[in-house]
N, C-alpha and C positions, 0 to 999 in steps of 0.2 A: 510318263516315261522319263525318265532323266537317264542323262547318257555320263556315265563319268568321264570329266576333260580332260587327268590328268599327262593321258597321252595322245594330244590334241585332238580330240571329241570323239576319237577312234569308237568303235563302235560292233558289236555282235549281236546279228539276226536274231537268236536265241534268246526269251528274255527269263529273266532270272527272279524270283525270289528270294528275298531277304531271307538271310539265317543271321543269328553270333557269329559265324564262320566267313560268312560272305562281309560281312561290315571292319572282321581281323582283318579280315585279307583285306580288302582296300586303304584303312588306314594302316597298312604297314606298304601298300602299293603292287602288292605282291599281284592283285590280280586290278592291269591298269586299260583294260579297253572294252571291258564289258558293260553293257546296258545292264544299271540294277532298278528294280523297283522297287519301293515300300510296300510295305502290308498294312493295313486298317490307317483311318485318320488317326492322324494323335491330335493332343494338346500343349499348347507350353506349360509344363510346370509351375513355368515365373505367374503367369497372369488367368491362367488359366483360358484363354483363350486357345480358339487353332494354330498350329503354325502360318504361317504367311507365305513365305517365300524362302528358300535361300538366296543369303545378299550379294554372295560377290563369285564369279566366274570360276575366281583360284581357289574354288572348294575340291577335296581330292573328293569327294563323293558326296552327292544330298544327303547319303545313309547317314555320313559320318558325322555331319554338322546341318541343324536346319536355323533360319532366322525367323526370331515373331516380329511381325512390323508393329504389334500391336503393343508390348514394352521394350521396342528394339535391344532385345540380346539376342545373340547370336547364343545355340543352343545348342550343345552334342546330343544325339541321338537318346544319352541313357536317358537326360533331361526332358524329355517326353514321352508324356503317358497315351495312352491307349482312348480314346475317343465314341463314347457312344454312336452307334450308327445310327441314330434316331434324331442326334443336329441335324443328321441331312435330308432327313424324313425318307429316307433310304431302307425299304429291306436288306436284311444282312445279303450278302452275297455270298453264290457259295465258295466253298474251300478254293476252288484254282482260281477265281477273279479274284480272290479275299487279298492273295499271295502277290497280285497286280494291281492292288489301288495305288494309287499317288497319295501321297502325305502329306499332302501341302494342299492351302486355302487359295481362295481366289480372290481374295478379300484383295480393294485396290491398292496402288500406293497410295499413302498418306500424302497428307498435303507439304509433309516439313520430311525432306528424309533423314535418318541419323546417321550416321555413318562416322564410325572410329577410323581414321588413317588419315594419314599425312596427306597421302594423295585424293584427295576427298572427292574431286572434278572425273575421276577414270572410276572408281570404287562407288559413284552415284551413278553414273548410266549403265556399269557396267550390270548394277541392282535392278535397277529399275527395264530394263533387257529380259534379264534374266525372268525379275519375274512375270514379262508381259509372255515371256514365252512360255513357262507351266502352267500359270493360268490359260492359255489357248487349249489344253488339255483336260480342262478339267468341263462338268457337262453344266450346261448355265443353270439348271435347275438348281445345282449345288450352289454354282455360284449364286443364288439369288436366294436362297439360306442363308448363305454364309455374313453375306453383306447386312440382314435383318440381327446380327449379333450385335450385346454393348460394345465398345471400345472402352477400355479402363482408364482412370487418369492418366494425368502426364506423373512423371515422378517428379518429385517434389526439387531437385537439384539438375539443373542443366547438364544433360546426358552427354556432353561432347568436353565434358568439365573431366571428368576420371573413363578411365578402361571398365567398361560393361565384368559383372564381378567373377563370370565363367570365365574372365582372361587372364586372370591376376598372376597364376601359374605358369602361364603362357608368354608373359611377359617378361619372367625371369627366364625362361627359356630360350627366347627370342627377340630381344629388346627391338633391335633396328628393323623388323619384321612390318612390311604394311600391314600385313594380316598376322596381328599376334596369336592368334588363334589356331592357326594350323598347325605352330609347331608344337601346341599340345596331345598333337593324336601322335599316338607310340612311345614318348618319350616319358623319362622317368626321372626327377631331381632327387640327390642324394643331400640329405642337410650333415654337414660335418662341421658342429658348430660345435667349438673347444675355448678356453683362453688360451692368449699367449705364452710363451712357457716360460718366460718373468713374471707371469701371472697365477703357474700353476698352482691349483690348492683344490682340497674337493669340493667345497661352498661353491666356488667357481664353472669345476668345471659340470657341477649337476646343477645352477641354474641356468647357466649357458647351451647347453644340453637341453633340458628340459623342456627348454618353450620352443624348439625346432618340431616336437610330435603332434603340434597341432597344426603346423604347416603341410602334414602328410595326409594326399586324395590318397582313399581307402585302397587300396587292391593295385597303385601306380609307384608312389613315393616309395623311400626308402629313409632312415633317420638312423645316427648312430650315436654309440653309447657309452657314454665309458660303463663296465658291468659292477653297480653299483645296488643295492635292495633297492633306497628310495628310487631309484629310476628303474628297478625290476616292476616294482609296484604299481607306479605309475602310469608304465606302458602296457601291463593286463588290462587296469579301467580302460585304458582309453579301446584296447585289443576287444574288451567286452562289451563297452558299451558303444561304439563307435564307427566300429566294422575296420581297425586296420588288422593287417595279419600278422600272422609272429615272423613269415617271414620280411615283414619290412623292415626288420632292425636288425641292424651289423652291431655286435658285442662287442667291445675289443678293451682291452685292458685299460685302467683307469692311473696307473704308475704311479699312485702317491706318493713314492718314495723318490720323486723328482720335485714335490712340492718346494718352491721356492718355502725357506724358513720364514724370513722376514714380511711375505705377505700373510701367511699361517696367522705369526703370533699378533699380528697388526688383526688378524679379525678375528681371534680371539681374544685380542685387547688386553694382552700382555705385551713386556717390552721383549724384541729381540733378542735373541739368543749372541752371548758375546762375539761366534765365529761367523757372525752372520755375515759381516760386510766380506769376508773371504770364501764366502761359501761358491760353490761350483757345481750344477748340474754332472753328474756322469753321463748324463744324456740329452738332448733339444726335445724336451716331454712333445712338441708339439709335432717334430718329424715321427717321432716313435707312431704316434697315433695316428698318423698319416700314413704312414708303412703299412700298420695293422687295417687302417679301414680299406689300401688297395689290394692286398692280400686277401681279405674278406672278399670283397668286389670279384676280385679275378677268378677268384675260386667259383662264386656265384656264377661268373657271365662269358659266353662262351664270346672270344673276338670277333666275331662276326655281329657281334649282340652290341658291343660295346662303348660304339659311335651314337647311339639313343638312351642312350647311361648317362647323366651329368651330374659330376660331384660339385655341389656347392659348399665351399671351403669357408669360414669364418674369418680367416688373415691369409689372401692369397697375393700371394709373389712371385714374379717371375719363374722363380726357381719350383715354387709350388706348383704353379700353373703347369712348367717342363712336365714334373713329374709324375702329372695326375694322366696329361695327355700320353705323357710313353709309354703306358699300360691301354691307351687308345680309347679311353673314357674322353666325355665334354667335359668345360669346365664352365661353370659360372661366375661371374662377378668382373672387376676390377680388380689388375694389380697393383700392390701400393707403390712400386713405383711410377711415377704419372708423370708425360714431358713439360706439364705447367704446373702440375701441382706439390711434384718433388713425390717425399711419401707421404701417403693420402695421412699419415697419422698429424698432421700437419696443417692439414686443407682449411681449416678456417682463422688460417693466418693470409690463406689470398682474398682475405674479406679486406683487410688494409695494406694502405703501403707501408713503405720501412721505411724509421723515421729518416736514418741513415743506409747507404746502400750496404755498409758492414754489417749489419742487421736484418737485410732479405732474409728470408724463409725462403718467399720463391720469386723467380726470375718478374713478376709479374703479377698484379691485385686485381679485380675483377673491377676499378676505375680504369685502370689503363684501358679494359676491354674497352668498353662502356666508350671512354675517350674515342678507341682508334676503332671505334662503329662495330668490332664483335659483335657485340650484345648491343642490341637494338634499345634506344633510351625507350621509347616507345615499349618494352616488354616489364618495365618496372621496376630492375633490379635495385632495392633500396636501401643501404647499410648505415650504420650511424658514421658518422664523424669519427676516424683513429686512426694510432696507428702500432707500428707493430716495432717494438724495442727491445737492444739485446744486451743493454747495463743498465744502474742503477741512474747514471748521471742524464742517460735520454726518457730513459722513464720521468724524471723530473722536468724534463725540459718541452718535453709533451703536455704533460700535466700543465705544465703554468701555461703551456701555448692554447689549449681549449677551454682552461680558465680564464685567456684573457680575450679569445674571441668570445664570451657569454660565460661574464662570474654566478648565472645561475644556474647554468648546467653543473648535471650530477652527473660520475663518470663510472664508468666499469672497468675491471683490473681483474683480467684472469687470462692462464698458458694461454698459448698456440694451439698445443698439444692435448687443451684439457679432456675428461671427458666428464660428459654430464654436466653438473656444475662443479666440479671437482676444482676447486682455489679459485672461485669465480667469489671477490669483492664487491660487495652495491654501494650507491653513493661513494666510494674510497676519497679519502682523508691524504693528505699528506705524511701524517702519522702509519697508511698502511702500504706505504711506497717501502722498495727493499733496500736498504742502507748498507748493504754490505758492496764489497769492490766490485763484486761479482752477480750476475743474475741466475737463479738455477735450471733456466733456459729462458728462451724469447720467452715475452710474455704483450698482452693486449691490453691496449687503455683507449677506452671508445668511453660515447655519449652516450649514455646511458636515456634511453626512448621506454614509452611505456609508462602504466604507471603502478606500482606496489597493487597486487590482484586483477590487473588489467586481464585482457585477453593472450592466449601464449597457445596459436596453434600449430603445429608440426606440419610437416607436407613431406610422404614419402615419394619417393620414384625411382622408375627404375629408364635409365635412359634418359630415354625424354619421354616417358611415359606417368600420368600420375596416379599410385595406385590407389591413393586415398589426402585426405586431412582429416585431421583431428585436432581435440582442444586438449590441450595438459594440466593435468591439475596438478597444479606449484602451491607450495608450499615451503614457509620456510629454507627458500632454495634447492629444496627438493622436490622430484618429480615424482609425487604418490602415484599414475597413472596417467589415464590418457581416457576419452570417452569419443566414438563414433560414431554419425557422420560430426562435421563441425558448423557450431547452430550462425555462426556468423554469417553476413550478410553475403551475398551473390557478387559484389560485385570486388567486395573483399579476398574471397575465392576465386576468384577469376583473376587477381591483381597477381596475388601467391600461385597463380598452378603457370601464369604467362610467367614471369619470371623463373621459374623452378624450369623449366623447358627451355628458354632460348640461356639458360646456363649451364644445360644436360647438354646441350648439342654443341655449346662454346668451349665446355672439358669433354666431349667427345666421348662420358659416360657410359657404360652398356647396363654397369648392373644397379643392382641397387641402391640408395641412397638420397640424406633426407635435409631437410632446410631446418630451424625454427625461426620463425617468425615474434614482433610483438607489435602490437597497434597503437603507430603516433598520434599521440591525440589530438593536437591540433592538424591534421589533415586527415584524420582514418583513415590513413592509407598503414599498407604493413611492411613493416622493415626487418630485415635479414638479420639478426642476430647469430645463428652459429651455421655452420656446413657438418655435417655428417657425413662423409664418405670415407669408404675402407671395408667398411662390415659389416653386418645385418644390422641395420637398426634395431632397438631393443623389440618394437611390437609387429614386427613384420609377420612376424607368423602365425599370429594373434588374425594378422586382415587377411590374411591365405586364408586362415579358417574360417573367417566370417566372409569371403566369399563363395565359398562353399554350401551357405549356408540356403536354402530356399524357403520363400514361404508358407505356410500351413494350410491346408487344405480349407475352402471359405477365405482367407484371409484377405483385405485389402490388396486388388492391384497395384502393382509397380511402389509397394512400400517399401519400408529399406531396415534393415536389423542396425537397430543403434545395439553398441558393446561397447559395455563400458569395462575399462582391465583396471581395477584392484590390487592393494594389496592385505594377505593377511597372514598371522605368525601365528601357527600350528605348538604346537608343546612338545618336545624334543621326546615325548612318548608316545603323539599320537601315528598310528598309523591311516597311510589314506582312504584305507575302504571304511576306515571310522567315520571320517568326512564325508566321505560318497556315500554313506547310510544315512549319517544327519541329514544333507542334501534331498535323500529319497524319501526320508519319514516327509517330511514340511512339506512334498512337493515342488522344490527348490534345484533339481538335478535336472539339467540340461539334457532334455533328449531328441535326436532326429528327427525332425517333423513338429517340434510342441512350440508354443508363442511365446515361451520364454523358459528362461533358467539361469542356470550357473553351470559354466564349465570348470572343471578344474584342471587346469593348465602346467602347471607346479604345483608339489607338496614338499615341501623342505623343514620338515619336521626339527622346531627348536629358532626357524630363519624365514625372515616375510618372503610372501610367494604367491605369487600372482594367480588370478582368478578371478572369468569375463562372465559379467554380467550382461545377459542378450534376452533382447527384448523386441520383438513385433510390432510392438505398443505405446511406444514413444521414449522420448529420453528418458522424462518421470519415473516409466515403469521401474526401465535399467535400473537407474539411481535408487527405487525403492528398492530393489532386489537386496541391493549390498545392506541398506539398513535394516533391512529386517531381515537378512541372515543374523547378524551383528545382536538383535536380539534375542534371536529364538537360539543361541550359542550359548551355553552357557559352561565350558570346556573348558575354560581360562584362555581360552588363544585371544589374539589380540588385533581388534579393527583400527582402522581409522588412516593416521600421519604417523612413516614409520620414524 
């Protein structure tokens, strides 16, 4: 028996069988003090071992979530599978006893308890106490047989480096909680991802919003999509193939009449219209999209239920947050107005000091924080030598100073608010410096670290929690995808993780953010070259999708899903169903529970679209999926690099 501890361990004498309704009630905390019992022994669907013990006393109820000691994952009840009673060498009990069986095994605690918590000491002792209290109610006969079960091998990556996969969505919902998985119960995320008004075009609308479909947990989260044919087709594919429901989408008007003519012309490869400079939109496109979204959500959710619905806006500001919360909904992410970084659009400028006080983008830099002890030197937050410059004279002076320090030093020139590799100049020469009397924007001039074609890892964070570290696939200054998990040594992974946690703590970040690194060839240490804050990073939705996948039956316990994000450029006339049919015909389409396959996460006819090549069989197998597809596809679509 296990008492639901939400209400100080109060209990009711009458035992109560577990039903779906009971679990729902416990999750919503409508039932706070009833004694909850689980029916049938259950097995961990991740490692195929029997679930060992609930890990933290603060869980709402063991019916909602258990912890498997074998693979160190906290698993919701839905991720546990009924196990044959033959495993316990018992005869099946009658129906009345079956409803009262405790669904935990009494395997002794492992020598090294794996705890995902900032307060590891208290969480550890609580987990062990709870383990022994539950073990005491299980028969000695059951314990003897359970201890004979083989233990799965250890996971390849150190488990305290990343959040367990099942907790990624929970970290978005409650990034500062000691027990991130608690926030997952009964709460949903509304992905409201679209471009800024100044970049409003049909292509950006489709590209930004399409990627968020993959992040949705079936039956739980919602996605806001502009009502466009290519997005309706893509969502229908996900509904039919991966269990999303029709009610999980909020369709809004795309308002293509508010597209920026300059951006539209640039995308189409033609000069902007003559009146583009004086063009002013009739309305703020992003504000209109938010108003439409909130109207749809308010119609769907009663006021009392809105506190469990959290809007994840792609470009959050204080005013946007106030608008969302005024409706009673929760709000995720960091507002653009940051007390230390100023506008999050220029966050990367925080990595360097200003050449002159007049050129400052931020009041301080990361070097100031390290010097003042706000970021410990032992955290390993390393940045290239460089400066923020505000005019051509400062640019030339900074260039000369850095060259004087080391004549062999190569330099990088880039905008302080550039996205990705936009405006980036590697191995900059004097001829690359601006000769104008004023720079178009503040610039960064910094030491070029790493080598061409060398490792380019990127870390995805949520507050101070590490979501993933991936290897970027760079070609000619363009990011052409990434692959996760990173194949870098654990010492470098830990160094990146330590630096990111320290920076996230110092800046007080609570939303999703990330950093790009290169590896210093002399020291073999990771060096921060970019700070990405203020909008959901490119592959976040795909890592969230990855976190929902579980190994197929009979697969090696503790295995990791290797996920390769690459691009494909379909013809303008290709429909998503045609591409899906091609994948299915060659047994390449990802299906729930399969060992490997390709998942269609974007489909933008006539433009580069992201696909995921995922495999439980390793990195080479994931890479081979993309190569095989390129060989089999004779439609004229493009593969390779953008």
